MARBAVO-401091 format. One record per residue: residue in one letter; z, x, y of N, C-alpha, C in turn. Coordinates in steps of 0.2 Angstrom, whole numbers, plus 5000, padded with zeros to 4 digits. Layout:
aZXYZXYZXY...
//
This chain:
x493548405319493648325317493448285324x493148235320492848175328493648165331x493548145337494148105340494448025339x494848025336495247985333495247975325x494948045322494948045315495648065313x495648055306496348085304496348125300x496748165299496748205293496648195287x496248205282496448175275497048205271x497248155267498048185264497748235258x498048275257497948325252498648335248x498648315243499248325236499248385235x499748405235499848495233500148485226x499548475221499648465214500348525212x500148575213500648625209501448595212x501548575217502148545219502248475216x501848425216501948385211501948405206x501748435201501848455194502648485193x502948505198503548535198503948485199x503648445203504348395203504348345198x503748335194503748295187504148345183x503848395183504448435177505248435179x505448435185506148445187506448375185x506048305187506548255184506348255176x505848275173505748275166506348315164x506648375166507048415163507848385164x507948355170508448315171508648275166x508048215165508048175158508348185154x508048255150508148285144508848315144x509148345149509848365150510348295150x510148255155510648215157510648145149x510148145144510048095139510448135133x510548195134510948235128510548285123x509848275123509248305121509448355119x509748405126509748475127510548475129x511048525127511548535129511648555134x511148615136511148655143510748685146x510548705153510048725156509748775151x510048825148509948895144509548865136x509948805134509448795129508848755129x508648715135508248665137507548735140x507948795144507448845145507148875140x507448895135507148935128506748885127x506848815125506448785121505748795127x505648775134505048775137504748855138x505348895135505048965134504748975143x505448975148505549005154506149025156x506249055161506949085163507449045166x507949045164508448985165508548985174x508449045177508649045183507849025186x507349015183507048975187506848895186x507248885180507248805179507848775182x508248795185508748775190508448775196x508148825197507748815204507248765204x507048735200506648695199506948625197x507448635193507948585194508248535200x508248605204508548585211508048525215x507448525214506948485217507248415216x507648395211507748335211508448305216x508548355219508948345223508648315232x508048325231507648315237507648245239x507748225246507748175249507248105246x507348045244506948015243506248015247x506348025255505748005259505448065258x505648125257505448195256505048205249x505148155243504948155237504348135238x504248055242503848015243503248055246x503448085253503048115257502548155252x502848215248502648265243501948235239x502148155235501648125231501148105236x501348085242500848055247500348095248x500648155248500048225251500248225260x500848215263501148205268501448265272x501748285269502448335271501848405276x501348415274501048485278501048535274x500848585278500748645275501448675273x501948675279502548705278502948685270x502848625267503148595261502648635256x502748685252502448725246502948725242x502748735236503148755231503848815231x503348865234503648915236504248885240x504148845246504648835251505248805248x505048745242505548705241506048735236x505848805232506248825228506748865230x506548885238507248915240507648865242x508348895244508948855246508748805251x508948735250508848695254509448645256x509448625262510248565263510248525258x510748515256510948445251510948395255x511148395261511148315265510448295267x510248235265509448225264509448215272x509648185277509548195285509348255287x509448305284509248385286508648405282x508448385278507948405273507248405278x507148345281506448355286506448405290x507148415295507048485298507048535296x507248545291507348615287506548635284x506248585281505648585280505148585287x505248585292504848565298504248505298x504748455294504148405294504648325296x504348295301504748255303504548185301x504248185296504148105291503748055293
//
């Protein structure tokens, strides 16, 4: 790349789709549309354990979510990586994902 040029942002569509699903599922559970994760997972035809891991994405810090949506987090923040256990304390998440924000 030429000197002074910035790296174009590349949004990870798989990760964005997982975030959207997580917040949609959270809303469906909180609204009472489905009583349990198992019930919703059956409706969505996916394993409850996978749904639980995806639902954890709703616990990501707002700045991490914003960076993901803006295509800023870098190659370390992938769907596979965010589905692994991560710190619940928002201030620790950027460090955990090797992203400085």
